[in-house]
MOPAC internal coordinates of N, CA, C and O (Angstrom, degrees):
PM7 1SCF
backbone

  N    0.0000 0     0.00 0     0.00 0    0    0    0
  C    1.4715 1     0.00 0     0.00 0    1    0    0
  C    1.5405 1   107.21 1     0.00 0    2    1    0
  O    1.2310 1   120.59 1   -44.24 1    3    2    1
  N    1.2872 1   116.48 1   135.76 1    3    2    1
  C    1.4588 1   121.78 1  -179.51 1    5    3    2
  C    1.5299 1   111.06 1   -80.14 1    6    5    3
  O    1.2310 1   121.17 1   -30.77 1    7    6    5
  N    1.3126 1   115.37 1   149.23 1    7    6    5
  C    1.4303 1   122.39 1  -179.29 1    9    7    6
  C    1.4805 1   106.81 1   -71.87 1   10    9    7
  O    1.2310 1   120.64 1   -27.78 1   11   10    9
  N    1.3451 1   116.39 1   152.22 1   11   10    9
  C    1.4623 1   120.50 1   175.79 1   13   11   10
  C    1.5164 1   109.95 1   -74.84 1   14   13   11
  O    1.2310 1   122.98 1   -27.24 1   15   14   13
  N    1.3453 1   111.89 1   152.76 1   15   14   13
  C    1.5304 1   117.55 1  -179.15 1   17   15   14
  C    1.5387 1   111.11 1   -58.83 1   18   17   15
  O    1.2310 1   122.38 1   -31.27 1   19   18   17
  N    1.2858 1   113.05 1   148.73 1   19   18   17
  C    1.4862 1   120.45 1   173.01 1   21   19   18
  C    1.4776 1   108.53 1  -112.62 1   22   21   19
  O    1.2310 1   120.94 1   -19.86 1   23   22   21
  N    1.3294 1   115.81 1   160.14 1   23   22   21
  C    1.4576 1   120.60 1   179.78 1   25   23   22
  C    1.5669 1   104.13 1  -104.71 1   26   25   23
  O    1.2310 1   122.48 1   -53.98 1   27   26   25
  N    1.3224 1   112.85 1   126.02 1   27   26   25
  C    1.4749 1   117.34 1   174.39 1   29   27   26
  C    1.5365 1   107.82 1  -121.41 1   30   29   27
  O    1.2310 1   123.30 1   -18.14 1   31   30   29
  N    1.3431 1   111.29 1   161.86 1   31   30   29
  C    1.4248 1   120.61 1  -179.53 1   33   31   30
  C    1.5149 1   111.05 1  -103.80 1   34   33   31
  O    1.2310 1   119.57 1   -50.94 1   35   34   33
  N    1.3118 1   118.43 1   129.06 1   35   34   33
  C    1.4604 1   120.69 1   174.36 1   37   35   34
  C    1.5063 1   107.43 1  -123.88 1   38   37   35
  O    1.2310 1   120.88 1   -26.59 1   39   38   37
  N    1.3178 1   115.92 1   153.41 1   39   38   37
  C    1.4324 1   123.02 1  -176.39 1   41   39   38
  C    1.5465 1   109.55 1  -120.04 1   42   41   39
  O    1.2310 1   121.80 1   -58.18 1   43   42   41
  N    1.3214 1   114.15 1   121.82 1   43   42   41
  C    1.4825 1   120.16 1   179.83 1   45   43   42
  C    1.5361 1   106.46 1  -128.88 1   46   45   43
  O    1.2310 1   120.29 1   -57.78 1   47   46   45
  N    1.3089 1   117.05 1   122.22 1   47   46   45
  C    1.4505 1   121.10 1  -176.52 1   49   47   46
  C    1.5044 1   114.03 1    49.59 1   50   49   47
  O    1.2310 1   121.21 1  -129.61 1   51   50   49
  N    1.2554 1   115.29 1    50.39 1   51   50   49
  C    1.4737 1   124.34 1   178.83 1   53   51   50
  C    1.5406 1   113.73 1    60.65 1   54   53   51
  O    1.2310 1   119.29 1  -166.54 1   55   54   53
  N    1.3088 1   118.96 1    13.46 1   55   54   53
  C    1.4188 1   121.94 1   174.66 1   57   55   54
  C    1.5134 1   110.32 1  -111.61 1   58   57   55
  O    1.2310 1   120.73 1   -44.13 1   59   58   57
  N    1.2891 1   116.21 1   135.87 1   59   58   57
  C    1.4808 1   119.95 1  -176.66 1   61   59   58
  C    1.5147 1   111.14 1   -94.28 1   62   61   59
  O    1.2310 1   120.53 1   -44.96 1   63   62   61
  N    1.3017 1   116.59 1   135.04 1   63   62   61
  C    1.4493 1   125.61 1   178.03 1   65   63   62
  C    1.5414 1   111.15 1  -121.23 1   66   65   63
  O    1.2310 1   119.56 1   -44.25 1   67   66   65
  N    1.3262 1   118.45 1   135.75 1   67   66   65
  C    1.4737 1   121.38 1   175.79 1   69   67   66
  C    1.5635 1   106.34 1   -99.35 1   70   69   67
  O    1.2310 1   121.85 1   -56.59 1   71   70   69
  N    1.2792 1   114.07 1   123.41 1   71   70   69
  C    1.4525 1   120.98 1  -175.78 1   73   71   70
  C    1.5557 1   110.26 1  -126.66 1   74   73   71
  O    1.2310 1   121.15 1   -45.87 1   75   74   73
  N    1.3107 1   115.40 1   134.13 1   75   74   73
  C    1.4666 1   121.19 1   178.70 1   77   75   74
  C    1.5519 1   107.86 1   -93.47 1   78   77   75
  O    1.2310 1   121.58 1   -46.17 1   79   78   77
  N    1.3735 1   114.58 1   133.83 1   79   78   77
  C    1.4409 1   116.58 1   174.59 1   81   79   78
  C    1.4982 1   112.10 1  -159.57 1   82   81   79
  O    1.2310 1   117.56 1   -21.21 1   83   82   81
  N    1.3193 1   122.25 1   158.79 1   83   82   81
  C    1.4219 1   123.75 1  -179.30 1   85   83   82
  C    1.5155 1   109.40 1   -60.99 1   86   85   83
  O    1.2310 1   119.75 1   -33.03 1   87   86   85
  N    1.3421 1   118.08 1   146.97 1   87   86   85
  C    1.4735 1   119.76 1  -178.40 1   89   87   86
  C    1.5365 1   113.80 1   -55.65 1   90   89   87
  O    1.2310 1   120.23 1   144.40 1   91   90   89
  N    1.3336 1   117.16 1   -35.60 1   91   90   89
  C    1.4943 1   118.94 1  -177.28 1   93   91   90
  C    1.5435 1   112.35 1   -76.51 1   94   93   91
  O    1.2310 1   119.28 1   179.85 1   95   94   93
  N    1.3259 1   118.98 1    -0.15 1   95   94   93
  C    1.4551 1   122.84 1   178.36 1   97   95   94
  C    1.4794 1   112.45 1  -112.19 1   98   97   95
  O    1.2310 1   119.26 1  -177.61 1   99   98   97
  N    1.3082 1   119.02 1     2.39 1   99   98   97
  C    1.4884 1   120.43 1  -175.18 1  101   99   98
  C    1.4830 1   111.72 1   -62.69 1  102  101   99
  O    1.2310 1   119.36 1   137.14 1  103  102  101
  N    1.3446 1   118.82 1   -42.86 1  103  102  101
  C    1.4598 1   121.38 1   178.11 1  105  103  102
  C    1.5141 1   112.41 1   -60.01 1  106  105  103
  O    1.2310 1   120.49 1   136.19 1  107  106  105
  N    1.3358 1   116.68 1   -43.81 1  107  106  105
  C    1.4488 1   119.61 1   178.32 1  109  107  106
  C    1.5083 1   112.35 1   -65.99 1  110  109  107
  O    1.2310 1   119.05 1   140.04 1  111  110  109
  N    1.3036 1   119.41 1   -39.96 1  111  110  109
  C    1.4578 1   123.67 1   176.07 1  113  111  110
  C    1.4834 1   110.20 1   -62.54 1  114  113  111
  O    1.2310 1   119.08 1   134.44 1  115  114  113
  N    1.2598 1   119.35 1   -45.56 1  115  114  113
  C    1.4640 1   123.38 1  -179.69 1  117  115  114
  C    1.5145 1   110.37 1   -61.84 1  118  117  115
  O    1.2310 1   120.29 1   134.60 1  119  118  117
  N    1.2901 1   117.06 1   -45.40 1  119  118  117
  C    1.4696 1   123.08 1   176.48 1  121  119  118
  C    1.5269 1   112.15 1   -59.82 1  122  121  119
  O    1.2310 1   121.74 1   136.31 1  123  122  121
  N    1.3390 1   114.27 1   -43.69 1  123  122  121
  C    1.4538 1   121.61 1   175.43 1  125  123  122
  C    1.4678 1   111.82 1   -57.36 1  126  125  123
  O    1.2310 1   120.76 1   132.45 1  127  126  125
  N    1.2666 1   116.16 1   -47.55 1  127  126  125
  C    1.5296 1   122.74 1  -177.67 1  129  127  126
  C    1.5072 1   108.63 1   -63.15 1  130  129  127
  O    1.2310 1   120.09 1   137.08 1  131  130  129
  N    1.3193 1   117.43 1   -42.92 1  131  130  129
  C    1.5222 1   121.26 1   179.50 1  133  131  130
  C    1.5255 1   108.30 1   -63.25 1  134  133  131
  O    1.2310 1   120.32 1   139.02 1  135  134  133
  N    1.3126 1   116.99 1   -40.98 1  135  134  133
  C    1.4864 1   121.14 1  -177.75 1  137  135  134
  C    1.5729 1   107.52 1   -65.73 1  138  137  135
  O    1.2310 1   120.49 1   133.16 1  139  138  137
  N    1.3198 1   116.67 1   -46.84 1  139  138  137
  C    1.4591 1   119.79 1   178.01 1  141  139  138
  C    1.5270 1   112.83 1   -61.16 1  142  141  139
  O    1.2310 1   120.41 1   137.88 1  143  142  141
  N    1.2768 1   116.82 1   -42.12 1  143  142  141
  C    1.4247 1   122.91 1   177.47 1  145  143  142
  C    1.5586 1   110.36 1   -58.40 1  146  145  143
  O    1.2310 1   120.92 1   131.71 1  147  146  145
  N    1.3137 1   115.84 1   -48.29 1  147  146  145
  C    1.4512 1   120.63 1   177.74 1  149  147  146
  C    1.5141 1   111.17 1   -60.08 1  150  149  147
  O    1.2310 1   119.47 1   135.11 1  151  150  149
  N    1.3249 1   118.62 1   -44.89 1  151  150  149
  C    1.4280 1   121.40 1  -178.80 1  153  151  150
  C    1.5107 1   110.80 1   -60.84 1  154  153  151
  O    1.2310 1   121.03 1   133.37 1  155  154  153
  N    1.3372 1   115.63 1   -46.63 1  155  154  153
  C    1.4580 1   121.99 1  -178.16 1  157  155  154
  C    1.5658 1   111.77 1   -65.18 1  158  157  155
  O    1.2310 1   120.71 1   139.79 1  159  158  157
  N    1.3177 1   116.25 1   -40.21 1  159  158  157
  C    1.4637 1   120.34 1   174.67 1  161  159  158
  C    1.5228 1   112.48 1   -60.70 1  162  161  159
  O    1.2310 1   121.33 1   138.73 1  163  162  161
  N    1.3359 1   115.07 1   -41.27 1  163  162  161
  C    1.4711 1   121.59 1   178.62 1  165  163  162
  C    1.5410 1   110.08 1   -61.10 1  166  165  163
  O    1.2310 1   121.37 1   135.81 1  167  166  165
  N    1.3210 1   114.98 1   -44.19 1  167  166  165
  C    1.4671 1   121.44 1  -179.10 1  169  167  166
  C    1.5626 1   107.90 1   -67.33 1  170  169  167
  O    1.2310 1   120.67 1   135.53 1  171  170  169
  N    1.2996 1   116.33 1   -44.47 1  171  170  169
  C    1.5353 1   118.97 1   179.12 1  173  171  170
  C    1.5307 1   109.64 1   -59.20 1  174  173  171
  O    1.2310 1   120.90 1   133.13 1  175  174  173
  N    1.3147 1   115.88 1   -46.87 1  175  174  173
  C    1.4564 1   120.82 1  -177.60 1  177  175  174
  C    1.5384 1   112.66 1   -63.01 1  178  177  175
  O    1.2310 1   120.35 1   148.75 1  179  178  177
  N    1.3467 1   116.93 1   -31.25 1  179  178  177
  C    1.4310 1   120.94 1   174.43 1  181  179  178
  C    1.4848 1   113.72 1   -62.85 1  182  181  179
  O    1.2310 1   120.27 1   153.13 1  183  182  181
  N    1.3282 1   117.09 1   -26.87 1  183  182  181
  C    1.4632 1   122.58 1   173.00 1  185  183  182
  C    1.5441 1   114.83 1    75.88 1  186  185  183
  O    1.2310 1   120.08 1  -177.29 1  187  186  185
  N    1.3157 1   117.45 1     2.71 1  187  186  185
  C    1.4657 1   117.64 1  -176.20 1  189  187  186
  C    1.5272 1   111.57 1   -89.58 1  190  189  187
  O    1.2310 1   120.03 1   165.20 1  191  190  189
  N    1.3419 1   117.55 1   -14.80 1  191  190  189
  C    1.4794 1   120.69 1  -176.08 1  193  191  190
  C    1.4830 1   109.04 1  -120.08 1  194  193  191
  O    1.2310 1   121.56 1   -56.63 1  195  194  193
  N    1.3207 1   114.63 1   123.37 1  195  194  193
  C    1.4838 1   120.02 1   178.25 1  197  195  194
  C    1.5403 1   109.04 1  -106.41 1  198  197  195
  O    1.2310 1   121.40 1   -38.57 1  199  198  197
  N    1.3390 1   114.93 1   141.43 1  199  198  197
  C    1.4483 1   120.00 1   174.38 1  201  199  198
  C    1.5327 1   108.24 1   101.06 1  202  201  199
  O    1.2310 1   122.34 1   -43.90 1  203  202  201
  N    1.3290 1   113.12 1   136.10 1  203  202  201
  C    1.4460 1   119.80 1  -178.64 1  205  203  202
  C    1.5239 1   111.28 1   -65.99 1  206  205  203
  O    1.2310 1   120.09 1   142.48 1  207  206  205
  N    1.2711 1   117.44 1   -37.52 1  207  206  205
  C    1.4958 1   120.68 1  -179.97 1  209  207  206
  C    1.5184 1   109.85 1   -63.47 1  210  209  207
  O    1.2310 1   120.09 1   135.52 1  211  210  209
  N    1.3132 1   117.43 1   -44.48 1  211  210  209
  C    1.4912 1   121.49 1  -179.17 1  213  211  210
  C    1.5058 1   110.24 1   -66.19 1  214  213  211
  O    1.2310 1   120.54 1   141.08 1  215  214  213
  N    1.3518 1   116.57 1   -38.92 1  215  214  213
  C    1.4716 1   121.31 1   179.82 1  217  215  214
  C    1.5247 1   108.01 1   -64.39 1  218  217  215
  O    1.2310 1   120.33 1   137.27 1  219  218  217
  N    1.3064 1   116.97 1   -42.73 1  219  218  217
  C    1.5159 1   120.40 1   179.51 1  221  219  218
  C    1.4877 1   111.02 1   -62.39 1  222  221  219
  O    1.2310 1   120.88 1   136.65 1  223  222  221
  N    1.3309 1   115.92 1   -43.35 1  223  222  221
  C    1.4727 1   118.69 1   179.00 1  225  223  222
  C    1.5103 1   111.69 1   -65.02 1  226  225  223
  O    1.2310 1   120.44 1   136.24 1  227  226  225
  N    1.3264 1   116.76 1   -43.76 1  227  226  225
  C    1.4792 1   119.69 1   178.48 1  229  227  226
  C    1.5517 1   111.72 1   -62.38 1  230  229  227
  O    1.2310 1   121.06 1   139.87 1  231  230  229
  N    1.3577 1   115.58 1   -40.13 1  231  230  229
  C    1.4743 1   116.79 1   177.24 1  233  231  230
  C    1.4957 1   111.01 1   -66.96 1  234  233  231
  O    1.2310 1   119.83 1   140.87 1  235  234  233
  N    1.3509 1   117.94 1   -39.13 1  235  234  233
  C    1.4826 1   121.62 1   179.41 1  237  235  234
  C    1.5636 1   109.80 1   -61.77 1  238  237  235
  O    1.2310 1   121.96 1   136.84 1  239  238  237
  N    1.3517 1   113.85 1   -43.16 1  239  238  237
  C    1.4895 1   117.06 1   177.52 1  241  239  238
  C    1.5372 1   111.96 1   -63.05 1  242  241  239
  O    1.2310 1   120.39 1   137.24 1  243  242  241
  N    1.3099 1   116.85 1   -42.76 1  243  242  241
  C    1.5107 1   118.53 1   177.39 1  245  243  242
  C    1.4383 1   111.15 1   -62.91 1  246  245  243
  O    1.2310 1   118.48 1   136.83 1  247  246  245
  N    1.3432 1   120.50 1   -43.17 1  247  246  245
  C    1.4530 1   122.19 1  -178.07 1  249  247  246
  C    1.5719 1   109.74 1   -67.58 1  250  249  247
  O    1.2310 1   120.90 1   138.02 1  251  250  249
  N    1.3240 1   115.88 1   -41.98 1  251  250  249
  C    1.4280 1   119.53 1   178.49 1  253  251  250
  C    1.5339 1   111.74 1   -61.72 1  254  253  251
  O    1.2310 1   121.42 1   137.04 1  255  254  253
  N    1.3730 1   114.89 1   -42.96 1  255  254  253
  C    1.4847 1   119.24 1   177.26 1  257  255  254
  C    1.5433 1   110.89 1   -60.28 1  258  257  255
  O    1.2310 1   119.31 1   134.63 1  259  258  257
  N    1.3271 1   118.92 1   -45.37 1  259  258  257
  C    1.4119 1   124.08 1   179.85 1  261  259  258
  C    1.5301 1   107.75 1   -61.22 1  262  261  259
  O    1.2310 1   118.98 1   134.37 1  263  262  261
  N    1.3399 1   119.56 1   -45.63 1  263  262  261
  C    1.4506 1   122.54 1   179.99 1  265  263  262
  C    1.5147 1   111.97 1   -58.13 1  266  265  263
  O    1.2310 1   122.09 1   131.35 1  267  266  265
  N    1.3480 1   113.61 1   -48.65 1  267  266  265
  C    1.4672 1   118.14 1  -177.03 1  269  267  266
  C    1.5177 1   112.37 1   -64.55 1  270  269  267
  O    1.2310 1   120.28 1   142.18 1  271  270  269
  N    1.3366 1   117.06 1   -37.82 1  271  270  269
  C    1.4675 1   122.93 1   175.69 1  273  271  270
  C    1.4971 1   111.71 1   -62.48 1  274  273  271
  O    1.2310 1   120.20 1   135.43 1  275  274  273
  N    1.3266 1   117.22 1   -44.57 1  275  274  273
  C    1.4612 1   119.79 1  -179.87 1  277  275  274
  C    1.5323 1   109.64 1   -70.20 1  278  277  275
  O    1.2310 1   118.55 1   144.60 1  279  278  277
  N    1.2982 1   120.38 1   -35.40 1  279  278  277
  C    1.4660 1   121.58 1   176.15 1  281  279  278
  C    1.5571 1   108.83 1   -62.88 1  282  281  279
  O    1.2310 1   120.77 1   135.42 1  283  282  281
  N    1.2457 1   116.13 1   -44.58 1  283  282  281
  C    1.4809 1   118.76 1   179.83 1  285  283  282
  C    1.5036 1   110.98 1   -65.31 1  286  285  283
  O    1.2310 1   120.24 1   137.17 1  287  286  285
  N    1.3268 1   117.15 1   -42.83 1  287  286  285
  C    1.4860 1   121.32 1   177.06 1  289  287  286
  C    1.5184 1   109.84 1   -59.56 1  290  289  287
  O    1.2310 1   119.87 1   138.35 1  291  290  289
  N    1.3476 1   117.85 1   -41.65 1  291  290  289
  C    1.4536 1   122.55 1   178.97 1  293  291  290
  C    1.5214 1   111.20 1   -63.08 1  294  293  291
  O    1.2310 1   120.37 1   135.16 1  295  294  293
  N    1.3148 1   116.89 1   -44.84 1  295  294  293
  C    1.5082 1   123.27 1   178.35 1  297  295  294
  C    1.5224 1   107.48 1   -60.94 1  298  297  295
  O    1.2310 1   119.61 1   134.11 1  299  298  297
  N    1.3129 1   118.35 1   -45.89 1  299  298  297
  C    1.5114 1   120.74 1  -179.17 1  301  299  298
  C    1.4947 1   108.88 1   -61.91 1  302  301  299
  O    1.2310 1   119.64 1   132.95 1  303  302  301
  N    1.3578 1   118.28 1   -47.05 1  303  302  301
  C    1.4425 1   120.49 1  -179.61 1  305  303  302
  C    1.5285 1   111.71 1   -63.00 1  306  305  303
  O    1.2310 1   120.65 1   141.69 1  307  306  305
  N    1.2771 1   116.37 1   -38.31 1  307  306  305
  C    1.4945 1   120.04 1   178.07 1  309  307  306
  C    1.5573 1   109.68 1   -64.08 1  310  309  307
  O    1.2310 1   120.01 1   140.22 1  311  310  309
  N    1.2974 1   117.58 1   -39.78 1  311  310  309
  C    1.4837 1   120.48 1   175.95 1  313  311  310
  C    1.5384 1   112.76 1   -63.87 1  314  313  311
  O    1.2310 1   120.70 1   138.94 1  315  314  313
  N    1.3119 1   116.27 1   -41.06 1  315  314  313
  C    1.4653 1   121.73 1   177.22 1  317  315  314
  C    1.5244 1   111.57 1   -65.72 1  318  317  315
  O    1.2310 1   120.13 1   140.57 1  319  318  317
  N    1.3203 1   117.36 1   -39.43 1  319  318  317
  C    1.4735 1   120.93 1   178.90 1  321  319  318
  C    1.5082 1   108.42 1   -67.90 1  322  321  319
  O    1.2310 1   118.33 1   138.45 1  323  322  321
  N    1.2878 1   120.78 1   -41.55 1  323  322  321
  C    1.4249 1   124.18 1   176.69 1  325  323  322
  C    1.5200 1   111.59 1   -59.33 1  326  325  323
  O    1.2310 1   120.64 1   135.45 1  327  326  325
  N    1.3749 1   116.38 1   -44.55 1  327  326  325
  C    1.4415 1   119.88 1  -179.58 1  329  327  326
  C    1.5234 1   110.60 1   -66.58 1  330  329  327
  O    1.2310 1   120.06 1   140.01 1  331  330  329
  N    1.3429 1   117.48 1   -39.99 1  331  330  329
  C    1.4481 1   119.60 1   178.41 1  333  331  330
  C    1.5864 1   112.62 1   -67.42 1  334  333  331
  O    1.2310 1   122.21 1   144.72 1  335  334  333
  N    1.3371 1   113.38 1   -35.28 1  335  334  333
  C    1.5040 1   117.88 1   177.93 1  337  335  334
  C    1.5524 1   107.42 1   -66.75 1  338  337  335
  O    1.2310 1   118.72 1   139.58 1  339  338  337
  N    1.3092 1   120.05 1   -40.42 1  339  338  337
  C    1.4631 1   121.64 1   178.57 1  341  339  338
  C    1.4665 1   111.74 1   -66.74 1  342  341  339
  O    1.2310 1   119.50 1   142.39 1  343  342  341
  N    1.3813 1   118.56 1   -37.61 1  343  342  341
  C    1.4272 1   117.27 1   177.30 1  345  343  342
  C    1.4926 1   112.62 1   -69.51 1  346  345  343
  O    1.2310 1   120.09 1   145.17 1  347  346  345
  N    1.3255 1   117.43 1   -34.83 1  347  346  345
  C    1.4989 1   122.18 1   175.10 1  349  347  346
  C    1.5465 1   108.71 1   -63.34 1  350  349  347
  O    1.2310 1   120.39 1   132.73 1  351  350  349
  N    1.2859 1   116.86 1   -47.27 1  351  350  349
  C    1.4966 1   118.89 1  -179.58 1  353  351  350
  C    1.4947 1   109.64 1   -63.50 1  354  353  351
  O    1.2310 1   118.53 1   138.88 1  355  354  353
  N    1.3249 1   120.40 1   -41.12 1  355  354  353
  C    1.4743 1   123.09 1   176.55 1  357  355  354
  C    1.5325 1   110.16 1   -60.32 1  358  357  355
  O    1.2310 1   119.68 1   137.97 1  359  358  357
  N    1.3405 1   118.21 1   -42.03 1  359  358  357
  C    1.4151 1   121.59 1  -178.93 1  361  359  358
  C    1.5353 1   110.38 1   -67.13 1  362  361  359
  O    1.2310 1   121.35 1   138.52 1  363  362  361
  N    1.2820 1   115.03 1   -41.48 1  363  362  361
  C    1.4900 1   119.33 1   176.98 1  365  363  362
  C    1.5199 1   111.88 1   -63.87 1  366  365  363
  O    1.2310 1   120.17 1   139.70 1  367  366  365
  N    1.3157 1   117.28 1   -40.30 1  367  366  365
  C    1.4776 1   122.97 1   178.19 1  369  367  366
  C    1.5106 1   109.50 1   -63.67 1  370  369  367
  O    1.2310 1   119.32 1   140.83 1  371  370  369
  N    1.3490 1   118.90 1   -39.17 1  371  370  369
  C    1.4803 1   122.16 1   179.20 1  373  371  370
  C    1.5136 1   111.76 1   -64.53 1  374  373  371
  O    1.2310 1   120.96 1   147.63 1  375  374  373
  N    1.3511 1   115.77 1   -32.37 1  375  374  373
  C    1.4662 1   119.48 1  -177.31 1  377  375  374
  C    1.5355 1   108.86 1   -79.61 1  378  377  375
  O    1.2310 1   118.58 1   159.36 1  379  378  377
  N    1.2701 1   120.30 1   -20.64 1  379  378  377
  C    1.4784 1   122.14 1  -174.62 1  381  379  378
  C    1.4751 1   113.55 1   -75.99 1  382  381  379
  O    1.2310 1   120.10 1   180.00 1  383  382  381

């Protein structure tokens, strides 16, 4: 039986938020909050975006872009690994 969610406190741009999550995901949530805080601080320091809502949207877009690029890179690497494995299998079959 899974443990019931716990409420943890995360801090983003000096504002505290209470978030409920399963105990086994607390570390991931904390890391995510720190990453979001860093992204929003970087945007704020750039000075080009005014307003907390706009900073949050820009940070979300940056994070989503990074995620999609990594997912594509992973898919490409997986395809290359499959192709190499096939070449290796073919070479081994030729030697047999």
